[in-house]
C-alpha positions, 0 to 999 in steps of 0.5 A: 901339653898338660902339667903331667907331661911336663912333670914326666919330662922333668923326671925323665931328664933328671933320671937320664942325668943320674944314669949317665953320671953313674955310667961315667963314674963306673968306667968312663973318663970324667970330663976333668981328665979331658984336655979339651972336650970342645975340640973332641965333641963340637956338636950337641943334639938335645931334647928339652923345653923352652924357646931354644927347643921350639917349645917342647922339642929338639935343639942342635948346637954347633960350637964356633971356637971355644967361646961361641956356638950357633943353635937351632931348635924345632918343636911344638909350642902349645900344639903349634909348630915352632922354631928358633935359632940363635947364638950362645956366648960362653965367657969361660969357654965350653971346656968346663964341667959347668959352663955359664952362658949368655944367649940371644935367639930369634924365632917362635916366642909365644902363641897368639890368638887372632880373628873374630867370630868364625874366622879365628885361629892361633899360631906361634909368633916370632920375636927375640929372646935373651938369656943367661944360664949354664950347661952342666956336663955330667960326663964327656958326652952328656950335658944338662942345660938351664937358662932363664930368658927374657922375651922381647915381644910386643903384641900386634894390634888385633892379636891376643897373646896366650901367655903374659910372662916375659920370662921363660925357663929353659931345660934340656938334656943333650948328647955331644958328638 
């Protein structure tokens, strides 16, 4: 996936935020008037970029009370299938317009190259990622999430990691139901 695709995805995400915020402003109730949106909408499906989305892909979140959520994502990381799962802790609760969170994920965190001569290949490899971020609910059903992750991953002998950064950015846009 090239830079053009990522730039287009970012523009699409910003556009979707603006459209849903406008729709919310025109006729729907805002999240401030909702008593407890977490109880009303316990599930979230989202599209995004980052480890919780399996690289570039989809993520599902299920709230486990006011402060915790379980999450799983599937997607493509540099052309290879990838998946992750984890937990999120919202210290101030889910029921705010802006909800800070800390997260822990296990799953595909990097792409590795392996082998020599004609017996070569590449695939996603698993590890842990820990992060902090926030979810911004721009309406009662739609939200945007940002996160910065630290990848806890050691390259095994005989393998080469295709990316050297230990910090990864996450961006997603989702629908609560």
